C-alpha positions as CSV (number, residue, x, y, z in Angstrom):
1,M,-6.3,3.4,13.3
2,A,-8.7,5.9,14.3
3,R,-8.5,7.9,17.4
4,F,-11.7,8.2,20.0
5,G,-11.6,10.0,22.9
6,I,-10.3,13.4,24.2
7,L,-12.0,16.6,22.1
8,A,-9.6,18.7,20.1
9,S,-9.7,21.7,21.9
10,L,-8.9,19.9,25.5
11,L,-6.0,18.3,23.3
12,S,-4.7,21.5,22.2
13,A,-4.8,22.7,25.9
14,L,-3.0,20.2,27.3
15,F,-0.3,19.8,24.9
16,T,0.7,23.0,26.4
17,V,1.0,21.6,30.0
18,L,1.7,17.9,29.2
19,V,4.7,17.7,27.2
20,V,6.8,14.9,28.6
21,E,10.3,16.2,29.2
22,A,13.5,14.7,28.0
23,V,14.5,12.8,31.6
24,P,15.8,9.6,31.6
25,F,14.3,6.8,33.5
26,N,17.2,4.9,34.9
27,T,18.4,3.2,37.9
28,T,18.5,6.4,40.0
29,L,15.1,7.7,39.1
30,G,15.7,11.2,40.3
31,R,13.1,13.8,40.6
32,N,10.8,11.6,38.6
33,A,10.4,9.6,41.7
34,D,9.1,12.5,43.5
35,G,5.9,11.4,45.8
36,L,7.0,7.4,45.3
37,S,7.4,5.8,48.4
38,P,10.4,3.6,49.1
39,L,8.6,0.7,48.2
40,A,6.9,2.2,45.0
41,R,10.4,2.9,44.0
42,D,11.6,-0.4,44.1
43,I,8.3,-2.1,42.6
44,L,8.6,0.5,39.6
45,L,12.5,-0.2,38.9
46,S,11.7,-4.0,39.3
47,S,8.6,-4.5,36.9
48,R,10.2,-2.9,33.8
49,A,10.5,-5.0,31.4
50,V,8.3,-7.5,30.3
51,I,9.1,-8.9,26.9
52,P,6.9,-11.7,25.5
53,S,8.0,-14.4,23.2
54,S,5.7,-15.8,20.2
55,P,2.9,-15.9,20.4
56,V,1.7,-12.2,21.5
57,W,-1.8,-11.3,21.6
58,V,-2.2,-7.3,21.5
59,A,-4.8,-4.6,22.7
60,Y,-4.7,-0.9,21.8
61,F,-6.2,1.2,24.3
62,D,-7.2,4.5,23.1
63,R,-10.9,5.0,24.3
64,F,-11.3,7.1,27.2
65,V,-12.2,4.6,30.3
66,S,-10.7,6.2,33.5
67,S,-8.7,9.4,34.4
68,N,-7.0,8.0,37.0
69,S,-6.4,4.0,36.5
70,L,-6.0,1.4,33.8
71,P,-7.7,-1.6,33.5
72,A,-7.3,-4.4,35.9
73,V,-5.4,-7.6,35.0
74,S,-8.6,-9.6,35.2
75,D,-10.2,-7.8,32.6
76,L,-7.2,-8.3,30.4
77,S,-6.7,-11.9,30.7
78,G,-5.6,-13.5,27.8
79,F,-3.7,-10.7,26.3
80,N,0.2,-10.1,27.0
81,V,0.8,-6.7,25.5
82,F,-1.4,-3.6,26.2
83,A,-0.8,-0.3,24.2
84,L,-1.6,2.9,25.4
85,S,-2.3,5.4,22.6
86,F,-1.3,7.9,21.4
87,I,2.2,9.4,21.5
88,Y,3.2,12.1,18.8
89,S,6.7,13.3,17.8
90,S,6.7,16.3,20.6
91,S,3.0,15.8,22.3
92,L,0.7,13.2,24.1
93,V,-2.9,12.5,23.6
94,D,-5.6,10.1,25.2
95,N,-4.3,7.3,27.2
96,A,-0.7,8.3,27.1
97,I,-1.6,11.4,28.5
98,T,-3.8,9.5,30.9
99,W,-0.9,7.4,32.0
100,T,1.1,10.5,33.2
101,Q,-2.0,11.8,35.1
102,I,-2.1,9.0,37.2
103,D,-0.3,9.2,40.7
104,A,3.3,7.9,40.6
105,T,2.5,5.1,43.5
106,T,-0.7,3.8,41.4
107,R,1.5,3.6,38.4
108,A,4.2,1.7,40.0
109,N,1.7,-0.7,41.7
110,T,-0.1,-0.9,38.3
111,K,3.1,-1.9,36.3
112,S,4.1,-4.5,39.1
113,Q,0.5,-6.2,38.7
114,Y,0.9,-6.2,35.0
115,A,4.6,-7.5,34.7
116,A,3.2,-10.1,37.4
117,A,0.3,-11.2,35.4
118,G,2.8,-11.4,31.7
119,I,1.6,-8.4,30.6
120,S,4.0,-5.6,28.9
121,L,2.8,-2.2,28.8
122,I,3.7,-0.3,25.8
123,V,2.8,3.1,24.1
124,S,1.8,3.5,20.4
125,A,3.2,6.2,18.5
126,Y,0.9,8.3,15.9
127,G,-2.2,6.1,14.7
128,S,-4.3,8.2,12.1
129,G,-3.3,11.6,13.9
130,P,-0.7,13.5,12.2
131,N,1.7,12.6,9.6
132,P,5.2,12.6,11.1
133,T,7.1,12.3,7.8
134,S,4.7,14.8,5.4
135,A,4.8,17.4,8.3
136,G,8.6,17.2,8.1
137,D,9.2,16.1,11.7
138,D,12.9,15.1,12.5
139,P,12.8,11.2,12.4
140,T,15.6,11.1,15.7
141,A,14.4,14.2,17.6
142,A,10.7,12.2,17.4
143,A,12.2,9.0,18.8
144,N,14.3,10.8,21.5
145,F,11.1,12.2,22.6
146,I,9.4,8.9,22.6
147,S,11.9,7.1,23.8
148,N,12.5,9.4,27.0
149,Y,8.4,9.1,27.6
150,V,9.1,5.5,27.4
151,K,11.6,5.5,30.0
152,T,10.6,8.0,32.3
153,Y,7.1,6.5,32.9
154,G,8.3,3.3,33.2
155,L,7.0,1.2,29.9
156,D,8.0,-1.6,28.2
157,G,8.4,-0.3,24.8
158,V,6.9,1.4,22.2
159,D,4.8,0.6,18.9
160,V,4.9,2.4,15.6
161,D,1.4,2.9,14.2
162,Y,2.4,4.7,11.1
163,E,-0.4,6.2,8.9
164,D,1.7,8.6,6.9
165,F,-0.4,7.1,3.4
166,G,1.0,10.1,1.5
167,A,4.9,9.8,2.5
168,I,4.6,5.9,1.5
169,E,2.4,5.7,-1.2
170,T,3.2,8.7,-3.4
171,A,6.1,10.8,-2.1
172,G,8.4,7.9,-1.6
173,T,10.0,9.5,1.5
174,A,8.6,7.0,4.3
175,V,11.4,4.2,4.0
176,A,13.9,6.4,4.8
177,W,12.3,8.2,7.4
178,L,11.1,5.2,9.3
179,S,14.5,3.5,8.8
180,T,16.2,6.6,10.9
181,F,13.3,6.6,13.0
182,T,13.5,3.0,14.0
183,R,17.2,3.2,14.6
184,A,17.2,6.1,16.6
185,L,14.3,4.5,18.8
186,R,16.6,1.1,19.2
187,A,19.7,3.3,20.1
188,Q,17.8,4.5,23.0
189,L,15.4,1.1,23.8
190,P,18.0,-1.9,23.3
191,Q,16.6,-4.9,21.8
192,G,15.9,-7.6,24.3
193,Q,15.2,-5.1,27.2
194,Y,12.3,-3.0,25.2
195,I,9.8,-3.9,22.7
196,L,9.9,-2.1,19.3
197,T,6.8,-3.2,17.0
198,H,5.6,-1.5,13.7
199,A,1.6,-1.5,12.8
200,P,1.5,-1.0,9.0
201,V,-1.6,-1.6,6.9
202,A,-1.2,-4.6,5.2
203,P,-1.4,-3.6,1.5
204,W,2.1,-1.7,2.3
205,F,3.6,-5.3,2.1
206,S,2.5,-5.9,-1.4
207,P,5.8,-6.0,-3.4
208,G,6.5,-3.2,-6.1
209,L,3.4,-1.6,-5.3
210,W,4.9,1.4,-3.4
211,P,8.0,3.4,-3.6
212,G,10.9,2.1,-2.1
213,N,9.2,-1.2,-1.9
214,G,6.9,0.1,0.9
215,Y,7.4,-1.9,4.3
216,L,8.9,-4.5,3.0
217,G,11.7,-1.8,2.1
218,V,11.5,-0.9,5.7
219,H,12.0,-4.6,6.7
220,A,14.9,-5.0,4.3
221,A,16.5,-1.8,6.0
222,V,15.7,-2.1,9.9
223,G,13.5,-5.5,10.1
224,G,16.4,-7.1,12.1
225,L,15.7,-4.2,15.0
226,I,11.6,-4.8,15.0
227,D,10.5,-7.3,17.1
228,W,6.9,-7.9,15.3
229,Y,4.3,-6.4,12.9
230,N,0.9,-5.8,14.1
231,I,-0.6,-5.7,10.5
232,Q,-3.6,-3.9,10.4
233,F,-5.8,-6.6,7.8
234,Y,-9.0,-3.7,8.2
235,N,-9.8,-0.9,6.9
236,Q,-8.7,-1.8,3.4
237,G,-11.9,-2.4,1.5
238,S,-13.3,-6.1,1.3
239,D,-10.0,-7.7,1.7
240,Y,-8.9,-9.9,4.4
241,T,-12.7,-11.0,5.5
242,T,-12.2,-14.9,4.9
243,C,-9.5,-17.0,6.1
244,D,-8.2,-17.8,2.4
245,G,-8.0,-14.2,2.2
246,L,-6.3,-13.2,5.2
247,L,-3.9,-16.2,5.0
248,Q,-3.3,-17.7,1.7
249,T,-4.4,-15.2,-1.1
250,S,-5.1,-11.7,-1.1
251,S,-7.0,-10.1,-3.7
252,S,-5.4,-8.3,-6.9
253,Q,-5.9,-5.0,-5.4
254,W,-3.8,-5.6,-2.7
255,P,-1.5,-8.5,-4.0
256,Q,0.8,-10.7,-2.4
257,S,-0.2,-9.1,1.0
258,A,-2.1,-12.2,2.8
259,V,0.2,-13.6,5.9
260,F,2.0,-16.3,4.2
261,Q,2.3,-14.5,0.9
262,I,4.2,-11.5,3.0
263,A,6.0,-14.5,4.7
264,N,7.1,-15.7,1.1
265,S,8.4,-12.4,0.2
266,G,11.0,-12.7,2.9
267,V,9.3,-11.1,6.3
268,P,10.0,-13.9,9.1
269,L,6.1,-15.7,9.6
270,N,6.5,-15.2,13.2
271,K,6.7,-11.6,13.3
272,L,3.5,-11.5,11.4
273,V,0.7,-10.9,14.0
274,I,-2.8,-10.8,12.9
275,G,-4.8,-7.5,13.5
276,K,-8.6,-7.4,13.7
277,P,-11.2,-4.8,15.0
278,A,-12.7,-5.9,18.0
279,T,-16.4,-5.1,16.6
280,V,-18.0,-3.5,13.5
281,G,-17.6,-0.3,14.7
282,D,-14.1,-0.1,15.5
283,S,-13.5,-0.1,11.6
284,T,-14.6,0.9,8.6
285,T,-14.3,-2.5,6.9
286,G,-12.4,-5.8,7.7
287,Y,-14.3,-7.0,10.8
288,M,-14.4,-10.8,11.3
289,D,-16.7,-12.2,14.0
290,P,-14.2,-13.8,16.9
291,G,-15.5,-17.2,15.8
292,T,-14.3,-17.1,12.7
293,L,-11.1,-15.3,13.3
294,A,-10.3,-18.3,16.0
295,G,-10.5,-20.9,12.9
296,C,-8.5,-18.7,10.8
297,L,-5.9,-18.9,13.7
298,A,-6.0,-22.6,13.6
299,Q,-5.8,-22.8,10.2
300,A,-2.3,-20.5,10.4
301,K,-1.0,-22.8,13.4
302,N,-1.2,-25.9,11.5
303,S,0.8,-24.4,8.8
304,G,3.5,-23.2,11.0
305,W,2.3,-19.8,12.2
306,S,2.3,-18.8,15.8
307,A,2.8,-15.3,16.1
308,G,-0.6,-14.2,17.7
309,A,-3.0,-11.7,16.8
310,M,-3.9,-7.7,18.0
311,T,-7.2,-6.0,18.2
312,W,-8.1,-2.4,18.0
313,Q,-9.4,-1.7,20.6
314,Y,-9.9,-2.3,24.6
315,P,-12.7,-2.3,26.0
316,N,-14.4,-3.8,23.0
317,G,-11.7,-6.4,22.6
318,N,-11.5,-7.4,26.0
319,S,-10.8,-10.9,28.0
320,A,-14.0,-12.5,26.3
321,W,-13.0,-11.5,22.9
322,I,-9.4,-12.6,23.2
323,T,-10.4,-15.8,25.0
324,Q,-12.5,-16.8,21.9
325,V,-10.3,-15.8,19.2
326,R,-7.5,-18.1,21.0
327,S,-10.0,-20.8,21.4
328,Q,-8.8,-23.2,18.3
329,S,-5.1,-22.4,18.7
330,F,-3.6,-21.2,21.8
331,P,-6.5,-21.3,24.4
332,V,-6.1,-19.2,27.1
333,S,-7.0,-21.9,29.8
334,G,-3.5,-23.7,28.7
335,S,-1.6,-20.5,29.5
336,S,1.0,-20.8,31.8
337,S,1.1,-17.1,32.3
338,G,-1.4,-14.5,33.0
339,G,-1.2,-12.7,29.8
340,G,-0.6,-16.1,27.9
341,G,1.8,-16.9,25.2
342,G,4.9,-17.2,27.3
343,T,7.1,-14.1,28.8
344,S,10.3,-13.3,30.2
345,T,10.7,-10.5,32.6
346,G,13.6,-8.1,32.8
347,G,14.7,-9.6,29.6
348,G,15.3,-13.0,31.3
349,G,13.6,-15.3,33.5
350,G,14.0,-18.6,31.5
351,S,10.2,-19.0,30.5
352,T,9.7,-21.1,27.6
353,G,6.7,-20.0,25.9
354,S,3.7,-22.3,24.8
355,S,6.1,-25.3,23.7
356,G,7.4,-25.8,27.3
357,S,10.8,-27.0,25.7
358,C,14.2,-24.9,25.5
359,A,17.6,-26.0,25.4
360,T,20.7,-24.1,26.7
361,T,22.1,-24.4,23.0
362,Y,20.9,-26.0,20.1
363,T,23.4,-27.0,17.2
364,V,21.9,-25.7,14.0
365,V,21.0,-28.2,11.1
366,S,20.3,-28.0,7.2
367,G,17.2,-26.2,6.5
368,D,16.6,-24.4,10.1
369,T,15.1,-21.1,10.0
370,C,14.6,-18.4,12.3
371,S,11.0,-18.7,12.4
372,A,10.8,-22.3,13.2
373,L,13.4,-22.3,16.0
374,E,10.8,-19.5,17.2
375,S,7.9,-21.7,17.2
376,R,9.9,-25.1,18.3
377,F,11.4,-23.6,21.4
378,G,8.9,-20.8,22.3
379,V,10.8,-18.2,22.2
380,S,10.8,-14.4,20.2
381,D,13.0,-13.5,17.3
382,A,14.0,-10.7,19.6
383,T,15.4,-12.9,22.1
384,I,17.0,-15.3,19.6
385,H,18.8,-12.2,18.2
386,S,19.5,-10.4,21.6
387,L,21.3,-13.7,23.2
388,N,23.3,-14.2,19.6
389,P,24.3,-11.0,18.3
390,S,26.4,-12.1,15.5
391,I,23.3,-14.4,14.1
392,N,22.4,-13.6,10.6
393,S,18.6,-12.9,9.8
394,G,18.0,-16.6,8.6
395,C,19.5,-18.2,11.9
396,T,22.1,-20.1,9.9
397,S,25.3,-18.4,10.1
398,E,26.2,-20.2,13.6
399,S,26.7,-23.6,14.5
400,S,24.8,-23.4,17.7
401,L,22.5,-21.0,19.5
402,A,21.4,-20.3,22.8
403,L,17.8,-20.2,23.0
404,C,16.7,-19.6,26.5
405,P,16.8,-15.8,28.4
406,R,20.0,-15.8,31.0
407,L,22.1,-18.4,29.2
408,L,24.9,-17.6,27.1
409,V,26.0,-18.9,23.8
410,L,28.3,-22.0,24.5
411,G,29.2,-23.3,20.8
């Protein structure tokens, strides 16, 4: 995704003074709590984390709006994930910096308000900035730096917006690097407690087209650790601009990379979040007006999909945008939480998502799949696997499953 914001010369200076120290964020905040009132400390500790269940509605935030605050909850109505952009392997830019510059009490209050509204606050890594694999960055060291930022500043997780095209399309080094990187992130940010997503461009799911099978190779290696994919269905020429091309049949240039084709390649359907630019100016190609996109989402829902959508970027992708995009599939007015789509706070809380149905256990029957269960019961793939750690990727290896947060496996 393109970056917009702070001038390169300013960024260079900021790198020197604003590199995050590798200090854990834990139940004893230590010196990271300097300046926090006792109430603010309690708020910040209790407000992490918000783990949304399907569908998710994601907005990226790279553009400069304010140096001392984030958008109000009312400006984000309809979204349930807000991604500060960007963090790199050992430095910060744009709104990842802004979050560190906001005073600690304001950060705590903002985080509490977002959590109460069902909005997860995460950081996005890389974007169209550096190419970490090609540059020789150590994936474990990079993951540790990013994880420490997430913990130190009380965020709910990380999105991996990896755009090292040379590494994935020609050098063939991306799959191994991303696999190590993802495992190292998960070692620090446990599943069910923190969000971990990836944001690949859609053509990287074309089977057999890239060394190591591109993102299908990444999914085969570490897909179980990834909560969902914020797929960029834009900046890829004339592709993905009709409902059929987006959902059912991609072009021969990027074969088998429409939503349901990716699912047919083995990626769970309800991990496939549809990403689109908010306006024509937010991408070079791939824009769909919100009304057309709303119709596509309705078609996808009628075919069993309920993953959600993401946009690049706020403030163009605002509450009005997402309200229209959701209007024919998962209307904002029908949501029980401020962010929409169903959330559970602190890895639990008993929210049932959009279906309004949740049982302590469910007896698996022939033909059940993870995606079908997620859609039926309104729970996320991460929730199912965190509550049932021995379950296989298809949700078929156990006789019964726990499906609600805070409930134990009984069968």
